[in-house]
N, C-alpha and C positions, 0 to 999 in steps of 0.2 A: 460289640455294638457301641458306637460313639454317641455321646450326648451332644446335641447341637447347642452352641453357645452364641451369645451376641456380645459385641463390644459395648462396654459400659460407657455411657455418655452422660455426665452429670448435668449438662445443659438441658436435657429433657425433663429434669426434675425441678428446674428453676422457673416455675411458671407464675411467680408473683414477686412483688418487690421485697416482701419480708424474707422470702427464701433466698433471694439474691443477696440481701444485706447480711443475712446469717452466714451464707457461704463466704462472702468477702471478709467478714469479721474473723471467721475461723482461719482463713488464709493469712490474714494479717497477723494473727496470733502466732503463726509458725515462725515468723521472722525470716522466712526463706524468700529472697527476691524473685527467684525463678518460679516458685510456686504461686506467689502473689500475682506475677505477670500472667501466668497460665490461668489463674482463677479469674482475672479480669477478662481474659480471652473467652473463657467458658461462659461468663455472664454476658459478654457482648454477643456471642453466638446465640444465647438464649433470647436476647432482645431482638436480634437481627443484625448481623454484622454490617450489612450495607447501610442500614439506617444509623447505626452507631457511628460508623465512619463518617457519614455525611454530617451528623450532629456535632462530631468532634472536629470537623474540618480536616480530615485525613483521608488518604486513599484507602480503599479496602485492603489492597495488597500490603501496604505499609503497616496497617493495623494488625493484620494476621501475623506479619513478620515480628513486629514489636511485642506482641502478646503471646508468642509461642514460648515454650519452655526454654528455648535457647536464646530468646530475645532479651534485650536489655533496654527497655524503653526509657526515654528521658522522663524526668519527673513532670515536666510540662505535659507530656503525652498522657501520663497516668492521670493527672488532674483533668485533662480534657475528656478522657474516656470515662472517668468517674462521673463527671457532670452529665455526659451524654447518656449514661445508663441509669441516671437518677439516684446516684449514691454520693455521699460525701465522706471525706476522711475526718476523723476526730481523734483527740488525744485524751488519755487518762493517765493518772499516776500509776507507776508500777507497784509502789508500796502500799 
């Protein structure tokens, strides 16, 4: 007998700004550019990809492409998406 499973989608758990900010902070902590881009994509899907694309001044298709695990978005795109999803980048000392 097989057990039915579902694909895990972290976007379904990002239902408020605090959860989105925590998810993005954890992604940034990894230092992995592909994971960070993917996390932005997950948050954008949670917010609504069409609206995020519109707010960022990008096409939905280019946004999906840039924020995929294989994408390599320009820094300007990252900043536009961060603003569109209501988050901001900040810096702190490593030490």
